[in-house]
C-alpha positions in Angstrom: 0.0 0.0 0.0 1.3 3.4 -1.0 1.4 6.0 1.7 1.6 9.8 1.1 4.2 11.1 3.5 5.1 14.7 4.4 6.0 17.0 7.2 4.3 19.3 9.7 5.9 22.3 11.4 5.7 22.1 15.2 5.7 25.9 15.4 3.1 27.0 12.9 1.5 23.7 11.8 2.4 24.3 8.1 2.1 21.1 6.0 4.4 20.1 3.2 5.3 17.2 1.0 8.7 18.4 -0.2 11.7 17.3 1.8 12.8 20.1 4.0 15.0 20.9 7.0 13.1 24.0 8.0 9.6 25.3 7.6 9.2 27.4 4.5 6.4 29.4 6.2 8.1 30.4 9.5 11.7 29.1 9.3 11.5 26.9 12.3 13.5 23.7 12.1 11.2 21.6 14.3 9.4 19.4 11.8 7.7 16.1 12.4 7.1 13.5 9.7 3.4 12.6 9.1 1.3 10.4 6.9 -1.6 12.0 5.0 -4.8 10.1 4.6 -4.5 10.4 0.8 -8.0 11.6 0.1 -8.5 14.8 -1.7 -10.8 17.0 -3.8 -10.0 18.6 -7.1 -9.5 22.3 -6.4 -8.8 23.3 -10.0 -7.6 21.4 -13.1 -6.9 21.5 -16.8 -6.8 18.8 -19.4 -3.4 18.7 -21.1 -3.7 17.5 -24.7 0.0 18.1 -25.7 2.4 17.2 -23.0 6.1 17.9 -23.0 9.3 16.3 -21.7 8.7 13.1 -19.6 4.9 13.8 -19.7 4.5 13.8 -23.5 3.6 10.1 -23.6 0.9 10.6 -21.0 -1.2 13.1 -23.0 -4.0 13.7 -22.8 -4.2 13.8 -19.0 -5.7 15.8 -16.1 -3.3 18.1 -14.4 -4.9 19.3 -11.2 -4.4 21.1 -7.9 -6.0 18.9 -5.3 -6.8 19.8 -1.7 -5.9 17.0 0.7 -8.4 16.3 3.5 -5.8 17.8 5.9 -5.9 21.1 3.9 -2.6 21.0 1.9 -2.9 21.8 -1.8 -0.9 19.6 -4.1 -0.1 19.8 -7.9 -0.6 16.4 -9.4 -1.7 14.3 -12.3 -5.1 12.6 -11.9 -5.1 9.2 -13.5 -8.2 7.2 -14.5 -10.2 10.5 -14.7 -12.9 10.8 -17.4 -11.6 13.7 -19.5 -15.1 14.6 -20.5 -16.7 14.8 -17.1 -13.9 15.7 -14.7 -14.9 18.6 -12.5 -13.9 20.8 -9.6 -15.0 19.2 -6.4 -14.5 15.6 -7.7 -13.0 13.2 -5.1 -9.6 11.7 -5.8 -7.2 9.5 -3.8 -3.5 9.1 -3.7 -2.2 6.3 -6.0 1.6 6.3 -5.9 4.7 8.4 -6.3 6.0 8.4 -9.9 9.6 7.8 -11.0 10.4 11.4 -10.1 8.9 11.1 -6.7 5.9 13.3 -7.5 2.5 12.3 -6.2 0.0 10.7 -8.6 -3.7 10.6 -7.7 -6.6 8.7 -9.3 -10.3 9.3 -9.5 -12.1 8.0 -6.4 
């Protein structure tokens, strides 16, 4: 089972996925590792019809900002989404980290 991991600042409660030694919000170095539930809602999205670089072969695909249940917004690709009916507010869930260690979600 894939688990979406990140960090939380003990000072300001800022959440992050990126590896970090200090909070980008307040600068405090007291961070704790945490596991996110992996459930999210599409906050905004676009359908990419012509990808570039390592994403060229995936086109067409849904590129979205999803809001995790915990409140963190994450840029991601949503796999298994219907390109004709995808909408803001759709539920998605964490699927895995891709080869570049980026989170990939799927339609829920």
